[in-house]
C-alpha positions as YAML, in Angstrom:
chain: A
units: angstrom
residues:
- id: 1
  name: MET
  ca: [-77.84, 75.34, -86.48]
- id: 2
  name: GLU
  ca: [-78.86, 74.00, -89.89]
- id: 3
  name: TYR
  ca: [-76.31, 72.22, -92.08]
- id: 4
  name: ASP
  ca: [-76.31, 69.70, -94.94]
- id: 5
  name: ILE
  ca: [-73.04, 67.81, -94.43]
- id: 6
  name: VAL
  ca: [-71.42, 66.43, -91.29]
- id: 7
  name: PHE
  ca: [-67.71, 65.54, -91.06]
- id: 8
  name: LEU
  ca: [-67.04, 62.70, -88.63]
- id: 9
  name: ASN
  ca: [-63.98, 61.01, -87.13]
- id: 10
  name: PRO
  ca: [-65.29, 58.16, -84.95]
- id: 11
  name: THR
  ca: [-62.95, 56.74, -82.33]
- id: 12
  name: LYS
  ca: [-65.26, 54.20, -80.69]
- id: 13
  name: PHE
  ca: [-68.36, 52.21, -81.65]
- id: 14
  name: GLU
  ca: [-70.58, 54.24, -79.30]
- id: 15
  name: ASP
  ca: [-70.07, 57.27, -81.59]
- id: 16
  name: CYS
  ca: [-72.33, 55.55, -84.14]
- id: 17
  name: MET
  ca: [-75.45, 56.02, -82.04]
- id: 18
  name: LYS
  ca: [-75.50, 59.78, -82.62]
- id: 19
  name: TYR
  ca: [-74.80, 59.28, -86.35]
- id: 20
  name: VAL
  ca: [-78.18, 57.60, -86.82]
- id: 21
  name: SER
  ca: [-79.90, 60.93, -86.13]
- id: 22
  name: TYR
  ca: [-77.92, 62.52, -88.98]
- id: 23
  name: ILE
  ca: [-79.03, 59.71, -91.30]
- id: 24
  name: LYS
  ca: [-82.67, 60.07, -90.21]
- id: 25
  name: ASN
  ca: [-82.49, 63.81, -90.90]
- id: 26
  name: ASP
  ca: [-81.07, 63.26, -94.43]
- id: 27
  name: LYS
  ca: [-77.67, 64.75, -93.71]
- id: 28
  name: ILE
  ca: [-74.66, 63.88, -95.83]
- id: 29
  name: MET
  ca: [-72.01, 62.27, -93.62]
- id: 30
  name: HIS
  ca: [-68.31, 62.26, -94.43]
- id: 31
  name: ILE
  ca: [-66.78, 59.54, -92.25]
- id: 32
  name: ASN
  ca: [-63.01, 59.32, -91.83]
- id: 33
  name: LEU
  ca: [-61.98, 55.91, -90.46]
- id: 34
  name: SER
  ca: [-58.23, 56.27, -91.01]
- id: 35
  name: GLU
  ca: [-57.47, 56.38, -87.27]
- id: 36
  name: VAL
  ca: [-59.60, 53.33, -86.37]
- id: 37
  name: GLU
  ca: [-58.37, 49.71, -86.09]
- id: 38
  name: GLU
  ca: [-59.65, 47.24, -88.70]
- id: 39
  name: LYS
  ca: [-62.03, 45.26, -86.49]
- id: 40
  name: LEU
  ca: [-63.70, 48.41, -85.14]
- id: 41
  name: LYS
  ca: [-63.77, 49.94, -88.61]
- id: 42
  name: GLN
  ca: [-65.83, 46.98, -89.88]
- id: 43
  name: ARG
  ca: [-68.27, 47.21, -86.95]
- id: 44
  name: ILE
  ca: [-68.81, 50.91, -87.56]
- id: 45
  name: LEU
  ca: [-69.34, 50.39, -91.29]
- id: 46
  name: ASP
  ca: [-71.80, 47.54, -90.70]
- id: 47
  name: PHE
  ca: [-73.84, 49.63, -88.28]
- id: 48
  name: ILE
  ca: [-73.85, 52.76, -90.45]
- id: 49
  name: SER
  ca: [-74.62, 50.74, -93.59]
- id: 50
  name: GLY
  ca: [-77.64, 49.18, -91.90]
- id: 51
  name: ALA
  ca: [-79.03, 52.57, -90.90]
- id: 52
  name: ILE
  ca: [-78.42, 53.96, -94.39]
- id: 53
  name: PHE
  ca: [-80.08, 50.92, -95.98]
- id: 54
  name: ILE
  ca: [-83.22, 51.42, -93.85]
- id: 55
  name: GLN
  ca: [-83.44, 55.04, -95.06]
- id: 56
  name: GLU
  ca: [-82.86, 53.85, -98.68]
- id: 57
  name: GLY
  ca: [-79.74, 55.99, -98.91]
- id: 58
  name: LYS
  ca: [-76.33, 55.21, -100.36]
- id: 59
  name: ILE
  ca: [-72.82, 54.85, -99.04]
- id: 60
  name: ILE
  ca: [-69.81, 55.53, -101.25]
- id: 61
  name: ASN
  ca: [-66.09, 55.06, -100.76]
- id: 62
  name: PRO
  ca: [-64.27, 58.00, -102.39]
- id: 63
  name: GLY
  ca: [-60.89, 57.15, -100.86]
- id: 64
  name: LYS
  ca: [-58.99, 54.87, -98.52]
- id: 65
  name: ASP
  ca: [-60.83, 54.68, -95.18]
- id: 66
  name: ILE
  ca: [-63.18, 57.52, -96.23]
- id: 67
  name: TYR
  ca: [-66.91, 56.89, -96.60]
- id: 68
  name: CYS
  ca: [-69.81, 59.18, -97.42]
- id: 69
  name: SER
  ca: [-73.44, 58.53, -96.72]
- id: 70
  name: LEU
  ca: [-75.94, 60.13, -99.05]
- id: 71
  name: PRO
  ca: [-79.69, 60.55, -98.57]
- id: 72
  name: LYS
  ca: [-82.13, 58.76, -100.86]
- id: 73
  name: ASN
  ca: [-82.67, 61.55, -103.41]
- id: 74
  name: CYS
  ca: [-79.10, 62.81, -103.55]
- id: 75
  name: SER
  ca: [-77.06, 62.60, -106.76]
- id: 76
  name: TYR
  ca: [-73.27, 62.83, -106.86]
- id: 77
  name: TYR
  ca: [-70.22, 62.77, -109.10]
- id: 78
  name: LEU
  ca: [-67.28, 60.56, -108.14]
- id: 79
  name: GLU
  ca: [-64.29, 61.37, -110.32]
- id: 80
  name: LYS
  ca: [-62.59, 57.99, -110.05]
- id: 81
  name: ASN
  ca: [-65.70, 56.36, -111.59]
- id: 82
  name: GLU
  ca: [-66.31, 59.27, -113.97]
- id: 83
  name: LYS
  ca: [-70.03, 58.69, -113.76]
- id: 84
  name: ILE
  ca: [-72.88, 60.69, -112.31]
- id: 85
  name: LYS
  ca: [-74.92, 58.58, -109.92]
- id: 86
  name: SER
  ca: [-78.54, 59.11, -109.06]
- id: 87
  name: GLU
  ca: [-81.41, 57.42, -107.27]
- id: 88
  name: SER
  ca: [-82.30, 55.48, -110.42]
- id: 89
  name: ASP
  ca: [-78.97, 53.60, -110.23]
- id: 90
  name: GLY
  ca: [-80.37, 51.44, -107.40]
- id: 91
  name: LEU
  ca: [-79.12, 50.74, -103.93]
- id: 92
  name: TYR
  ca: [-75.40, 50.48, -103.24]
- id: 93
  name: ASP
  ca: [-75.55, 46.78, -102.41]
- id: 94
  name: GLU
  ca: [-77.92, 45.69, -105.15]
- id: 95
  name: GLU
  ca: [-76.81, 42.67, -107.17]
- id: 96
  name: PRO
  ca: [-77.92, 41.63, -110.65]
- id: 97
  name: GLU
  ca: [-80.70, 39.07, -110.84]
- id: 98
  name: ILE
  ca: [-79.53, 35.46, -111.08]
- id: 99
  name: ILE
  ca: [-81.61, 33.39, -113.47]
- id: 100
  name: PRO
  ca: [-81.15, 29.64, -112.93]
- id: 101
  name: LYS
  ca: [-80.61, 27.37, -115.93]
- id: 102
  name: TYR
  ca: [-82.08, 23.92, -115.68]
- id: 103
  name: TYR
  ca: [-80.77, 20.82, -117.41]
- id: 104
  name: GLN
  ca: [-83.05, 19.98, -120.33]
- id: 105
  name: GLY
  ca: [-82.06, 16.32, -120.80]
- id: 106
  name: VAL
  ca: [-83.75, 13.85, -123.17]
...
């Protein structure tokens, strides 16, 4: 069966292993972590974020304990930000360049 989006409700860390195949196949994943304890929630997010980063995708947080993974060339509209995002906006964890300033003493 062919589909573009997968809705997931993980209950244990081992569930993440099958999610990597969705990421590799450029599926959009809607991940609901509302029923997961905080420590496990962070482990799941770390693992999924790593897999998404390798594929150059994005992860967004449209609501409390809800995350969506998006393939590399996927654009989206998130109402709370009121901005259309696209691939040209950079990776989700990209930070601005820090330019050091050196003391120019006499």
